[in-house]
C-alpha positions in Angstrom: 13.3 23.1 -2.5 15.5 22.8 -5.6 14.4 25.5 -7.9 16.3 24.1 -10.9 14.7 20.7 -10.4 11.1 22.2 -10.0 11.7 24.4 -13.3 12.8 21.4 -15.3 9.8 19.4 -14.2 7.6 22.3 -15.0 9.2 22.6 -18.4 8.3 18.9 -19.1 4.9 19.3 -17.7 4.2 22.2 -20.0 5.3 20.4 -23.1 3.3 17.3 -22.3 0.2 19.5 -21.6 0.7 21.4 -24.8 0.9 18.1 -26.8 -2.1 16.7 -25.0 -4.2 19.7 -25.7 -3.2 19.7 -29.5 -2.9 16.1 -30.3 -4.8 14.2 -27.5 -1.8 12.1 -26.5 1.0 12.0 -23.9 4.0 10.6 -25.7 5.9 7.6 -24.2 9.1 9.0 -25.6 8.9 12.2 -23.4 6.8 11.1 -20.3 8.8 7.8 -19.5 12.4 9.0 -19.7 11.4 12.2 -17.8 9.8 10.0 -15.1 12.8 8.0 -14.8 15.1 10.9 -14.7 12.9 12.6 -12.0 13.0 9.2 -9.9 16.7 9.1 -10.3 17.3 12.7 -9.3 14.9 12.8 -6.4 16.4 9.5 -5.1 19.9 11.0 -5.4 18.8 14.2 -3.7 17.0 12.4 -0.7 17.4 8.7 -0.8 14.0 7.3 0.2 11.4 4.8 -1.2 8.8 7.7 -0.8 9.7 8.9 -4.4 9.1 5.5 -5.9 6.0 4.8 -3.8 4.5 8.3 -4.6 4.9 7.3 -8.4 3.5 4.0 -8.1 0.5 5.0 -6.0 -0.4 7.9 -8.3 -0.1 5.8 -11.4 -2.1 2.9 -9.6 -4.8 5.3 -8.8 -5.0 6.8 -12.3 -5.0 3.2 -13.7 -8.0 2.3 -11.6 -9.6 5.5 -12.6 -8.9 4.7 -16.3 -10.4 1.2 -15.8 -13.5 2.4 -14.0 -14.2 5.2 -16.6 -13.7 2.7 -19.5 -11.7 5.1 -21.7 -12.6 8.3 -19.9 -8.9 8.6 -19.0 -6.0 7.4 -21.3 -3.0 5.4 -20.5 -0.9 8.4 -21.2 -2.3 10.2 -18.1 -1.4 6.9 -16.1 2.2 7.2 -17.1 2.1 10.9 -16.5 1.0 9.9 -12.9 4.3 8.0 -12.6 6.2 11.5 -13.2 3.8 13.5 -11.0 4.2 10.9 -8.1 8.0 10.5 -8.4 8.3 14.4 -8.4 6.1 15.0 -5.4 6.5 11.9 -3.3 4.2 12.1 -0.3 2.4 15.0 -1.7 1.2 12.9 -4.7 -2.3 12.7 -3.3 -2.6 16.4 -3.0 -1.3 16.8 -6.7 -4.1 14.4 -7.8 -6.6 16.0 -5.8 -5.8 19.5 -7.1 -5.8 18.0 -10.8 -9.3 16.6 -10.3 -10.6 19.4 -8.6 -9.4 21.7 -11.4 -10.8 19.4 -14.1 -14.3 19.3 -12.3 -16.0 22.4 -13.7 -14.8 22.0 -17.3 -15.7 18.4 -17.3 -19.1 19.2 -15.7 -19.7 21.9 -18.5 -18.9 19.4 -21.2 -21.3 16.9 -19.7 -24.0 19.4 -19.5 -23.6 20.5 -23.2 -23.7 16.8 -24.2 -20.4 16.9 -25.8 -18.6 14.3 -23.4 -19.3 11.5 -25.9 -17.5 13.1 -28.9 -13.8 12.5 -29.1 -13.0 15.7 -30.4 -14.4 17.3 -27.4 -12.8 15.2 -24.9 -11.0 17.0 -22.1 -7.3 16.4 -22.1 -6.2 15.7 -18.5 -2.4 16.3 -18.8 -2.8 20.1 -18.2 -4.5 19.5 -15.0 -2.2 16.9 -13.7 0.6 19.3 -14.5 -1.3 22.0 -12.6 -1.7 19.7 -9.5 1.9 18.7 -9.7 3.1 22.2 -9.9 1.0 23.2 -6.9 2.1 20.2 -5.0 5.9 21.2 -5.7 5.2 24.8 -4.9 3.5 24.3 -1.7 5.4 21.3 -0.3 8.9 22.3 -0.2 10.0 18.9 -1.4 
């Protein structure tokens, strides 16, 4: 486990989560360079296609989710999936599962209160993706 790497990824995730909570966006100018840097560092650390496949798999899953939910998830979350997958590799499915599990109860409460349709009450997903990624990094030893 590379503590400096994990802390750098955590810092980016916190920034993206804060921006998503406040402005409801995941800025490309942060997430895309960070994702490419994470992929490059992971590949230099441990040369393997698993990092690239983790990112593409996570982003692909989130893209499919975004298409099925018809706007229930934004494309910023899909791009954040690249970062999460590049950082976690084989553990990406666990990171995504943790994110969706963590978001379940708040989402259910919004639906039950009838607020889901209002944009200002939409649930930002970046904090949950960040949480899942950090759990995967913490427990995987990657």
